[in-house]
N, C-alpha and C positions, 0 to 999 in steps of 0.2 A: 157574721163571719165564722166560719167553723172555727174549732179550737177555741172557743169562748172560755171553755172551765178552765184553761191553763193561765188565762189571765187571774180567775180568782184564785189558783192555786197560790201563783206568784205574790199576788195582793196580799193573802193571808199569812203568807211565809215570814218567820223571824229571821231577823238577822243573827246568825252565829258569829261568835267573835275569835274561835280557835282554827287555825293560827292567826286570822286576820277576817276583817268583816266581810261575810259572804252570805249567800243563798245557797242550802243544799237540799235538793229534793230527790228522793227515790220514788221510783214508780211515777214519773212526771205523766206520762201518756197513759190514757186508761189501757187495759191489757189488750184489749180488742184493737185499739188505735196503735200500739205499739207493734204488735204482732204483723199487722197490715202494713207499716211502715218500714219494720226491720227485712221482712219477707219480699219486699217489694223489688223488682229488678233493677231498680236504680240504687240499691244499697246491698243486696245479695246476687254477686257476680256469679258466672259459674267458674267451677274449681279449673284454676289454670294448672298447667302441667310446667311451665317455663316462664320466664319474665317477658319474653315476647309474646307468649299467649295471655297473659295478665294485662300487657299494654293493648291488645287488640281488643279484650273485653272492657278495658277502661274506656278505650276510644269508643266503641259502641254504645256505651252508658252515657255519653258525653260528658265524660270527665277530662278536665284540662290541665296541666300542669300550671300552679300558679306561683309568683313569687311570695316566698314565706320563709321566715326565719328558720335557719337549721336544714334547709332545703336545697336543692338544685332543680331548675327546668330542664336542664340537659339530661335525656335519656342515655347519652352516649356515657357522660360522666359518671352518671348513676350507676349503669350497668358495667363500667370499668370499675367503679368501687366495690361492687359485689363480688366481682370476680377476683380481685386482688387482696380484698378487706384490709387494704392500706388506708392510711388516714388520706380521704381526700384534699385536693387542691382547695384553698379557699375557704376552709373549715375555720370556724371561731376556736380560737386557742384552748380553750376550756372543753370541747368537744372532742369525740373520737370518729363520729359519725356523721352521714350528710343523707338524709332520706329525700322522698319526693312526696310534696302536698299537690294533692290533684281537687277540682272544684267541679260540681254537677253543674254543667251550663244550661242544660235544659232538661229537668225533671218530668220524666215521663209517666210516672204511674197517678193513679187517682187518690193514693195514700199520700205520697211525699209533696205532692203540688200545693195542698193547701197548708201543709205545715210550713213548709218553705214560706209561703205568702204570709204565715204568722208572725214568722220572726222577722219579716219585712214590714210588718204592719206599724201605723203610726199608733194605734192603741197600746201594743207592747212598748215601743220606746216612751211613750209618756208616762208608762206606769213605773218603768224602771228606771227612768230620770226622775223622778218624783221620790221614789223608795230609796234611791240612793244620794239623794240632794244636789244633782246636777241641775244647773242653771243655765251653764255658758252653751250657745248654739254646737250642735254634733253632727257628723255625719256617719250615715251608716254603712258599714259592710258586712256582709254575711253571706253564709250558703251551707251547702251540704258539701262536705269534704272527708278524702280519703289519705291516709297518711302510709306510706310504706317504710318497709324495715330499713333501718338507719336513720330515722329522723330524730334530731335531739336538739334541744334547746337546754342548756345549762341553767342553775337557778339564777332567776331576774324579776323584778317586781312591775315589768311592761315599764314602756317610756312613759315620759310625762304627757305626750300627746294624746294616748289612750285613755279614755272616758269611763269606758264600761267593757266587759266582756263576758260572753258566756258560752258554755260547752255543753252539748246534749250528748250523751253516749247512746249510739244506737249501732251498736258493733254485731255484724253478723257471724254465725258460727257458734259452736258449741264451747262452753266453758271459757266465756270472753274473759271473764274475771281473772283466769290466771294466767292471762297472757301479759308478757313484758311490753306494755306500752300505753300504761295509763299514767294519767297526769300525777305529780307528786305534789303536795301543797306542804310550805318547809319553814323553817327559820334558821337564823344564822345560830352557828355553834358562838359558844359564850364569848370565845377570843375574838371573833369577826362581828359582833354584834355592834361594835362602834360605826360599822357600814351603815347600817338601818338607821342609826341615829345622824349621821352625817347626812344622808336624802332625805331624811327627816327635817333637819335644822337648815338644809341650803337647797331652796327648791329650784334654784336657778341654775343647779347643776345637775345633767341629764345621769339617769341611772345607767346600769351595764350588767352584764352577764359575768356572774362569778363562778370559780370551781365548785365544783359538787362536795368536796371534802370540806367547805367551809360552812356548809348547811347540814341541817336534819330534816328529815320527812317526818311530818306530824301525821298525815294521812295521805291516801291515795285514793282518785276517785276511780274506783273498781267497777261499781255496780252498772249493769246495764240500764238504760231507762233511766239515769239519774243526769241532773242538771246542776251546776254549778253557774254563778252569777256573782261576779264582783267588781267593785270599782277600783282600779289601779291606784296605789299611793306607794308610798317609801317602805312599807313592809309585806306587801303582796307576793312574797316570793314562792314560786311556782316552776315546774320545771318537767319536762319529757325526755325518755331515753327509750325508743321502741326497737327492742331486739326479738324477732319474731318472725314466723314462716306466714309471709303476706300471700302465698300461693291459694291456699284453700278459701281466705277470707281476710278482710285487711279491715285496719282500724278506723272506724267513720264515726264522724261527729256532726251536728248542726251546730256550726261554730260563727258567732258573731262579735262584731266590736261597734264602739260607739268612737268617734274620732274628735278630739278639739281642734278647732281651726291652728294649724301650725304655729308655733312659737319658737322662734330661731334661740338654740341654748348653745353660745359660744365655749361654754366649760363644759366638757364633756370626758372625763376622768374614766379611765379602762380600770380592770381589775387589778391589772399591773401596779398601778398607781397607790394602792391600798396594802401591797405585799409588807411594808415596812412596818405595818401595825397602827399606824394612825393616818387621819385625813392627809390628803393631798395638797399643796400649795399651789396658789396660782401666779402667774405671771402677768404683767401689766395688761396684756391683750385677752387676759381671762383662759389662757390655757396652762397647762399641768408643768410644773417645774418636776420631772420624773426622769432625768436621762439615767441617774445613778438606780433609780427604782426599775426601770426597764431593763439596765444592765443585769440586775440581779434577777430580775424574772428570767432574761435570757439564759443567763447562767444555770437557772433551774431547770430549764427545759421549756419555757415559755416563749411565745413569741407576739408582738405586740398587736391587739385587736385592731381592725380598721374599721 
């Protein structure tokens, strides 16, 4: 299997603990492999002069919109947001933008196809599940993805169903580290840290997105050819807010998840349910008793997340 040396790097990698357990490796691909991948026509698209030209280039490279948090699949809705700069409809209350995520459905280059196959391989899955102590059955979802301007997910630890996630930066263009589109790895501010403790101690309650101002960034994954791998839990806060010119080049990653089998969680508090400074209460049906809390949030300019 090509890219066997990447298994060796991941196997030898120590788990870092700050701000939560994760693998972080720079120069993940050997330099020659990285240059071949990032300069391939699957990743480096022609510079676009307009959004329409960008969509044409994405179409030609087999990128298709995917359902993704913080994104819309509708080009019309997305273009309308770009033209008006108004908060788009159906955007989470903690976010100001809504981008598009697109996946390369048929990688065409000799450099990208084997790397895509590597991320889908059983060898990689077995190594990572063992390294992170994942024993329950999982399902794989992964691919080469581009994220356009406006893509935003506020701080969150991922939902309980997600077992593992990885992100490898393969951003085309110059000085990519300086762009405002990199993933933030975060912790709660002291006054909001009770939410982390609540998620830790209440495993049958779903997690949620929270406002940016409740958290502090500890590090960002800015380095090109760097990979982060972690197993979501109560404290794996991360976020992304992409504000950049996507016409010359786009934020691009090999992105993947392992998912547990669905486990229904009827108790699903939203961030508004924490605004009074303590954990939410349950009703008999497992729902949150939060009418007063939601009213307070609405008076403060928030609307309930759905």
